[in-house]
C-alpha positions in Angstrom: -0.4 -2.6 -30.1 -0.8 -0.5 -26.9 -0.2 -1.8 -23.4 -3.4 -1.6 -21.3 -1.8 -2.1 -17.8 -1.1 1.5 -16.9 -2.3 4.9 -18.1 0.8 5.6 -20.2 -0.7 3.1 -22.7 2.7 2.6 -24.3 3.0 1.6 -27.9 4.7 -1.8 -28.1 7.3 -3.1 -28.3 8.6 -0.2 -26.2 7.3 0.5 -22.7 8.2 3.4 -20.4 8.6 1.0 -17.5 10.9 -1.2 -19.5 8.9 -4.3 -18.5 6.6 -5.2 -21.4 6.8 -6.0 -25.1 4.6 -7.5 -27.8 4.7 -11.2 -28.5 2.3 -13.2 -30.7 -0.2 -10.4 -30.7 -0.3 -10.1 -26.9 1.4 -7.9 -24.3 4.1 -10.0 -22.7 6.4 -9.5 -19.7 10.1 -9.2 -20.4 11.0 -10.7 -17.0 8.2 -13.0 -15.9 8.4 -14.2 -12.3 11.6 -12.3 -11.6 11.9 -10.6 -8.2 14.4 -8.6 -6.3 13.3 -9.2 -2.7 11.0 -11.0 -0.4 10.7 -10.9 3.4 8.3 -11.3 6.3 6.3 -8.3 7.5 3.1 -7.6 9.4 0.0 -6.0 8.0 0.5 -2.9 10.2 3.8 -2.2 8.4 2.3 -2.4 4.9 0.5 -0.2 6.1 -2.8 -2.0 6.5 -4.6 -0.9 9.7 -8.1 -2.2 8.9 -7.5 -5.7 7.6 -6.0 -8.8 9.1 -4.8 -7.2 12.3 -1.5 -8.6 13.7 -1.1 -11.1 10.8 2.2 -12.0 9.2 2.5 -11.5 5.4 5.2 -12.3 2.8 6.1 -9.1 1.1 7.6 -9.5 -2.3 8.8 -7.0 -4.9 10.2 -6.9 -8.4 11.9 -3.9 -10.1 11.2 -0.8 -12.3 8.2 1.6 -12.1 5.9 3.6 -14.3 6.6 6.7 -12.3 9.7 8.5 -10.9 8.9 10.0 -7.5 11.4 12.7 -6.4 11.5 11.2 -2.8 11.4 7.4 -3.8 12.8 5.4 -0.9 13.2 2.4 -3.2 14.9 4.1 -6.1 17.6 1.5 -6.3 15.1 -1.1 -7.6 12.3 1.2 -8.9 14.1 3.8 -11.0 17.7 2.7 -11.7 18.3 0.6 -14.8 17.3 -3.0 -14.4 20.7 -4.4 -15.4 22.1 -2.9 -12.2 19.5 -4.7 -10.1 20.0 -8.2 -8.7 17.0 -10.4 -9.4 16.0 -14.0 -9.1 13.3 -16.4 -10.4 10.5 -17.7 -8.2 7.5 -19.5 -9.6 4.1 -18.6 -8.2 3.9 -22.0 -6.6 7.3 -21.4 -4.9 6.3 -18.0 -3.6 3.2 -19.4 -2.0 5.1 -22.4 -0.6 7.5 -19.9 1.1 4.6 -18.0 2.5 3.0 -21.1 3.9 6.2 -22.4 5.5 6.6 -19.1 7.2 3.1 -19.2 8.6 1.9 -16.2 6.7 -1.7 -15.3 6.2 -1.1 -13.7 2.9 1.2 -12.1 0.3 1.7 -8.4 -0.3 3.2 -6.9 -3.5 5.3 -3.9 -2.6 8.8 -2.4 -3.0 8.1 -1.4 -6.6 5.0 -0.6 -8.6 3.0 -3.9 -9.0 1.5 -2.7 -12.4 4.8 -3.2 -14.2 4.9 -6.9 -13.5 1.2 -7.4 -13.1 0.8 -10.9 -14.9 3.4 -12.4 -12.5 1.7 -10.8 -9.5 -1.7 -12.0 -10.6 -0.3 -15.5 -11.1 1.0 -15.5 -7.5 -2.3 -14.2 -6.2 -4.2 -17.0 -8.0 -2.0 -19.6 -6.5 -2.3 -18.0 -3.1 -6.1 -18.3 -3.3 -5.8 -22.0 -3.9 -4.0 -22.3 -0.6 -6.5 -20.1 1.3 -4.0 -17.2 1.5 -5.0 -13.6 0.8 -3.1 -11.3 -1.5 -2.9 -7.6 -2.1 -0.7 -4.7 -3.2 0.6 -1.2 -2.6 0.3 0.9 -5.8 0.7 4.4 -7.1 -2.8 3.9 -8.6 -1.8 4.9 -12.1 -3.3 1.8 -13.7 -6.0 1.5 -16.3 -9.7 0.7 -15.7 -9.0 -2.6 -17.4 -6.1 -3.4 -15.0 -8.3 -2.4 -12.1 -10.8 -5.1 -13.0 -8.1 -7.7 -13.3 -6.6 -6.7 -9.9 -9.9 -6.6 -8.2 -10.6 -10.2 -9.2 -7.4 -11.4 -7.7 -6.4 -9.0 -4.9 -8.1 -8.9 -1.5 -6.8 -5.4 -0.5 -5.1 -2.3 -1.9 -3.1 0.5 -0.5 -3.2 3.3 -3.0 -0.7 6.2 -2.9 -2.5 9.5 -3.4 0.4 11.9 -3.6 -1.6 15.1 -4.2 -4.8 16.4 -5.8 -2.8 18.5 -8.2 -1.8 17.5 -11.7 1.0 20.0 -11.5 2.4 18.1 -8.5 2.2 14.8 -10.3 4.0 16.2 -13.3 6.8 17.8 -11.4 7.4 15.5 -8.5 6.1 12.1 -9.7 6.6 12.4 -13.5 3.1 11.2 -14.2 0.7 13.2 -16.4 -2.2 13.6 -14.1 -3.8 12.5 -10.8 -7.1 11.8 -12.6 -6.5 8.0 -13.1 -5.5 7.7 -9.4 -8.7 9.4 -8.2 -10.8 7.3 -10.6 -9.3 4.1 -9.3 -9.7 5.1 -5.6 -13.4 5.8 -6.3 -13.8 2.5 -8.2 -12.1 0.3 -5.6 -13.5 2.0 -2.4 -16.9 0.3 -2.6 -15.6 -3.0 -3.9 -12.7 -4.1 -1.8 -10.5 -3.4 1.3 -9.0 -0.1 0.4 -6.5 2.1 2.3 -4.8 5.3 1.1 -1.4 6.7 1.8 0.0 10.2 1.2 3.6 11.3 1.7 3.7 14.9 2.8 6.5 17.2 1.4 7.0 20.3 3.4 5.9 23.5 1.7 4.9 21.5 -1.4 1.8 19.5 -0.6 1.4 19.8 3.1 -1.3 22.4 2.6 -3.4 19.8 0.8 -4.0 17.7 3.9 -7.5 19.1 4.7 -8.5 18.9 1.0 -7.5 15.3 0.7 -9.3 14.4 3.9 -12.5 16.1 2.5 -12.1 14.3 -0.8 -11.7 10.8 0.8 -14.6 11.5 3.2 -16.9 12.4 0.3 -16.2 8.9 -1.1 -16.4 7.0 2.1 -15.8 8.4 5.6 -14.5 5.1 6.8 -11.5 5.0 4.4 -8.3 4.6 6.4 -5.8 7.3 5.3 -2.1 7.1 6.2 0.0 10.3 6.3 3.8 9.9 6.1 6.4 12.6 6.4 8.7 12.7 3.4 12.1 11.4 4.4 15.2 12.9 2.6 15.7 10.5 -0.2 16.6 10.4 -3.9 16.2 13.8 -5.6 14.9 15.3 -2.3 17.8 14.3 -0.1 18.6 17.9 0.6 15.1 18.7 2.0 14.1 18.5 5.7 11.2 16.3 6.8 7.9 18.2 7.5 7.2 19.5 11.0 5.6 16.8 13.2 3.6 19.2 15.3 2.2 21.1 12.3 0.9 17.9 10.6 -0.4 16.5 13.9 -2.7 19.4 14.4 -4.1 19.1 10.9 -4.6 15.3 11.4 -6.6 16.0 14.6 -8.8 18.3 12.7 -9.2 15.9 9.8 -10.3 13.2 12.1 -13.6 15.1 12.7 -14.7 14.2 9.1 -12.4 11.2 8.4 -12.0 9.2 11.7 -9.4 6.8 10.4 -6.6 9.2 9.7 -3.2 8.1 10.8 0.2 9.9 11.0 3.1 7.6 11.2 6.7 6.8 10.1 8.3 8.4 13.1 9.1 6.9 16.5 6.8 7.9 19.3 3.8 8.8 17.2 0.4 8.4 19.0 -1.6 9.1 15.9 -1.5 5.5 14.7 -4.1 4.2 17.1 -7.7 3.5 16.1 -10.4 5.3 18.0 -14.2 4.7 18.1 -15.8 7.5 16.0 -18.8 7.4 18.4 -17.5 7.3 21.9 -13.8 8.1 21.4 -12.4 5.1 23.2 -9.1 3.6 22.0 -9.9 0.4 20.1 -6.5 -0.6 18.6 -3.2 0.5 20.0 0.0 0.4 17.8 3.7 1.2 18.3 5.9 2.7 15.6 9.2 0.9 16.1 11.1 2.8 13.3 10.3 4.7 10.2 9.1 1.6 8.3 7.7 -0.6 11.1 4.5 -0.5 13.0 3.4 -3.2 15.5 0.1 -3.9 17.1 0.3 -3.6 20.9 -3.3 -4.0 22.1 -6.6 -4.9 20.5 -10.0 -4.2 22.1 -12.5 -4.8 19.3 -15.2 -7.4 19.9 -16.4 -9.0 16.7 -15.5 -5.8 14.8 -17.5 -3.7 17.2 -16.6 -1.1 19.9 -16.9 -3.0 23.2 -17.9 0.3 24.9 -20.8 1.6 22.8 -21.3 -1.1 20.1 -20.4 0.9 17.1 -19.4 -1.2 14.1 -15.8 -0.8 12.9 -14.8 -1.9 9.5 -12.1 -4.6 9.7 -11.3 -7.3 7.2 -10.1 -10.6 8.5 -9.9 -11.6 12.2 -7.5 -10.5 14.9 -4.4 -12.8 15.1 -3.6 -13.3 18.8 0.0 -14.5 18.9 0.6 -13.7 22.6 2.5 -16.6 24.2 2.9 -18.4 20.9 6.2 -17.1 19.6 8.3 -19.1 22.1 6.5 -22.2 21.2 7.0 -21.8 17.4 3.3 -21.8 16.8 1.1 -19.7 14.5 -2.6 -20.0 14.6 -3.8 -17.4 12.1 
């Protein structure tokens, strides 16, 4: 029996991600409902810039992966052997209870690749829906068409990592066979759900692809939000320098002519994480990058998901969560 969750389609009982086996004629998780971390985050830090602005989410992650990115910032839980990773059991009901008690609007599966513990994630998402919470994931996108349908039925949003348009890049730096499944899933999800895309730029390796990736995404949907990150020296690329900020900024400004919602973040002081009206150019959403992994919303000008200056419609899932003046009262109204 072959696993149908990711495109490796491993022959059971052995799986490359070390997370599945065969049991009673079905693909079964080896570590169901076992996690390594959970904490509160905001949607802007996921990153999710065009959905549930300023809302608080519970971010939860497990361990292991079906890829091996050379610059993985979570290699400790995603790549190292699972016996070295501390993990704990939380039932779907308990995860949702924690999210509710914290005043969260939803749950985000991140830290590791959600495909490798997909049944557990889907169970949590199902329980979340019962309590009127949204759920979504960050993923490398290397999942099967069958898994895409399962995820689409349970998840409200996706952030897919598109690392390159090159199969050679995926083989060398991600240790996946091809980018083709990722492109297929981006195209499939783009018209069916709230999709955002993230690309980590590695200097002198894939930085030249920025214009081509922008053109590719614009050909699918010019409203797709695209997040560009600089590679931070981690894991097998700890000896490399991060890409030049000015160089990437210039390319981002050019890309915004065809793909308005291009963002360049993960460094303090960036101004390229604001949302502008594609028609009149006014700033609609202002954000602050607090550190390499945290973005906060600082001002919000949309009126019923429209530009207040010219009336242009801006795609935005969920409503704005206005928490001003509520924190000191211990209140949360979203």
